[in-house]
N, CA, C and O of each residue as an XYZ file, in Angstrom:
252
protein
N      91.565     61.981     66.209
C      91.922     62.275     64.819
C      90.969     61.540     63.879
O      90.236     60.631     64.270
N      91.014     61.969     62.649
C      90.076     61.489     61.642
C      90.646     60.278     60.892
O      91.665     60.395     60.211
N      89.996     59.125     61.015
C      90.434     57.906     60.352
C      90.065     57.830     58.886
O      90.385     56.848     58.216
N      89.383     58.874     58.367
C      89.009     58.871     56.949
C      90.058     59.556     56.076
O      89.923     59.559     54.852
N      91.095     60.134     56.673
C      92.144     60.829     55.915
C      93.461     60.051     56.032
O      93.945     59.790     57.133
N      94.022     59.690     54.889
C      95.237     58.874     54.839
C      96.421     59.570     55.521
O      97.263     58.907     56.125
N      96.489     60.906     55.426
C      97.608     61.667     55.989
C      97.682     61.537     57.514
O      98.750     61.732     58.094
N      96.564     61.212     58.170
C      96.541     61.082     59.623
C      97.069     59.745     60.126
O      97.285     59.575     61.326
N      97.278     58.795     59.220
C      97.632     57.431     59.616
C      99.058     57.127     59.193
O      99.433     57.330     58.038
N      99.853     56.636     60.144
C     101.256     56.294     59.879
C     101.528     54.874     60.367
O     100.822     54.348     61.227
N     102.561     54.270     59.801
C     102.989     52.942     60.234
C     103.358     52.993     61.710
O     103.999     53.941     62.165
N     102.950     51.966     62.459
C     103.294     51.891     63.872
C     102.323     52.590     64.803
O     102.488     52.530     66.021
N     101.300     53.261     64.250
C     100.304     53.934     65.093
C      99.356     52.921     65.713
O      99.108     51.850     65.160
N      98.833     53.288     66.878
C      97.823     52.471     67.545
C      96.440     52.942     67.090
O      96.098     54.116     67.229
N      95.648     52.013     66.547
C      94.343     52.361     65.993
C      93.286     51.326     66.394
O      93.612     50.247     66.890
N      92.032     51.671     66.172
C      90.919     50.725     66.285
C      90.290     50.625     64.896
O      89.955     51.636     64.279
N      90.137     49.386     64.414
C      89.549     49.161     63.094
C      88.274     48.346     63.232
O      88.054     47.666     64.235
N      87.439     48.430     62.203
C      86.282     47.541     62.114
C      86.587     46.533     61.003
O      86.863     46.913     59.865
N      86.534     45.245     61.349
C      86.773     44.176     60.383
C      85.551     44.004     59.493
O      84.447     44.398     59.868
N      85.743     43.414     58.309
C      84.644     43.219     57.353
C      83.465     42.484     58.014
O      82.313     42.888     57.855
N      83.759     41.405     58.755
C      82.685     40.618     59.367
C      82.018     41.334     60.545
O      80.955     40.911     61.000
N      82.632     42.415     61.040
C      82.075     43.161     62.173
C      81.386     44.454     61.755
O      80.955     45.224     62.614
N      81.276     44.708     60.453
C      80.707     45.974     59.991
C      79.262     46.162     60.434
O      78.844     47.287     60.710
N      78.488     45.072     60.508
C      77.093     45.214     60.916
C      76.949     45.470     62.415
O      75.996     46.125     62.836
N      77.884     44.961     63.230
C      77.821     45.167     64.682
C      78.596     46.400     65.116
O      78.291     46.988     66.154
N      79.611     46.807     64.324
C      80.443     47.949     64.685
C      81.515     47.614     65.710
O      82.144     48.515     66.266
N      81.733     46.300     65.971
C      82.751     45.871     66.945
C      84.134     46.303     66.466
O      84.499     46.056     65.317
N      84.911     46.954     67.351
C      86.232     47.471     66.986
C      87.338     46.542     67.473
O      87.230     45.932     68.536
N      88.398     46.445     66.683
C      89.573     45.653     67.002
C      90.762     46.594     67.109
O      91.030     47.363     66.187
N      91.477     46.537     68.230
C      92.651     47.395     68.437
C      93.897     46.739     67.873
O      94.009     45.513     67.847
N      94.847     47.575     67.414
C      96.111     47.053     66.926
C      97.038     48.153     66.466
O      96.738     49.342     66.567
N      98.191     47.710     65.950
C      99.233     48.612     65.449
C      99.274     48.483     63.922
O      99.251     47.376     63.385
N      99.334     49.624     63.233
C      99.325     49.643     61.763
C     100.621     49.061     61.202
O     101.712     49.527     61.530
N     100.492     48.029     60.345
C     101.639     47.487     59.610
C     101.681     48.072     58.196
O     102.723     48.552     57.751
N     100.538     48.029     57.488
C     100.467     48.526     56.111
C      99.223     49.390     55.938
O      98.182     49.129     56.540
N      99.348     50.421     55.108
C      98.193     51.235     54.722
C      97.782     50.761     53.331
O      98.560     50.858     52.382
N      96.558     50.250     53.213
C      96.123     49.612     51.965
C      95.362     50.550     51.039
O      95.371     50.346     49.825
N      94.707     51.567     51.575
C      93.968     52.531     50.742
C      94.961     53.486     50.083
O      95.799     54.086     50.755
N      94.857     53.618     48.768
C      95.778     54.482     48.028
C      95.288     55.927     47.947
O      96.102     56.847     47.871
N      93.985     56.137     47.963
C      93.443     57.499     47.830
C      93.674     58.300     49.114
O      93.839     57.709     50.181
N      93.687     59.629     49.030
C      93.969     60.465     50.211
C      92.890     60.409     51.283
O      93.147     60.741     52.440
N      91.671     59.987     50.904
C      90.604     59.868     51.908
C      89.598     58.807     51.469
O      89.531     58.435     50.297
N      88.813     58.327     52.446
C      87.754     57.361     52.165
C      86.655     57.591     53.196
O      86.945     57.668     54.390
N      85.402     57.702     52.765
C      84.315     58.055     53.696
C      84.084     57.043     54.824
O      83.574     57.414     55.880
N      84.450     55.776     54.618
C      84.234     54.746     55.644
C      85.484     54.456     56.465
O      85.456     53.609     57.358
N      86.575     55.148     56.174
C      87.827     54.931     56.894
C      88.888     54.337     55.979
O      88.582     53.608     55.036
N      90.134     54.664     56.278
C      91.270     54.156     55.502
C      91.479     52.679     55.847
O      91.482     52.311     57.021
N      91.652     51.843     54.837
C      91.855     50.416     55.067
C      93.325     50.162     55.403
O      94.223     50.616     54.694
N      93.554     49.428     56.494
C      94.914     49.113     56.941
C      95.036     47.632     57.300
O      94.040     46.948     57.539
N      96.280     47.158     57.332
C      96.595     45.826     57.865
C      97.322     46.033     59.179
O      98.279     46.804     59.252
N      96.869     45.345     60.216
C      97.510     45.440     61.523
C      98.689     44.475     61.609
O      98.844     43.597     60.760
N      99.516     44.644     62.634
C     100.647     43.739     62.869
C     100.170     42.291     63.005
O     100.900     41.358     62.669
N      98.940     42.109     63.501
C      98.365     40.767     63.682
C      97.921     40.148     62.353
O      97.593     38.963     62.300
N      97.910     40.950     61.276
C      97.492     40.459     59.971
C      96.037     40.765     59.652
O      95.596     40.539     58.525
N      95.283     41.275     60.619
C      93.879     41.597     60.392
C      93.768     42.854     59.527
O      94.584     43.770     59.633
N      92.750     42.881     58.673
C      92.538     43.996     57.758
C      91.169     44.608     58.022
O      90.169     43.902     58.151
N      91.143     45.936     58.101
C      89.866     46.637     58.312
C      90.038     48.121     58.109
O      91.114     48.601     57.752
N      88.946     48.847     58.345
C      88.940     50.294     58.149
C      89.095     51.007     59.491
O      88.471     50.631     60.483
N      89.941     52.045     59.507
C      90.240     52.780     60.731
C      89.023     53.583     61.174
O      88.463     54.362     60.403
N      88.623     53.382     62.431
C      87.513     54.137     63.026
C      88.023     55.087     64.109
O      87.432     56.147     64.319
N      89.112     54.728     64.802
C      89.668     55.568     65.854
C      91.190     55.516     65.779
O      91.782     54.490     65.445
N      91.805     56.651     66.098
C      93.268     56.737     66.193
C      93.611     57.138     67.610
O      93.060     58.103     68.139
N      94.530     56.391     68.232
C      94.894     56.667     69.641
C      96.167     57.483     69.737
O      96.614     57.803     70.839
């Protein structure tokens, strides 16, 4: 699924995000969505979310 569209992302979903400090390497962090932080319906770099672990990043993959 497409991580750039807000409608595809729901609370409790398993996703892979890229953290701000990992943007240059592209290293992905797996987790469960706690909060959806992007208000617009889409974002070209991925919807920004907060994981249950508290980490914040942009969704690159949805499982």
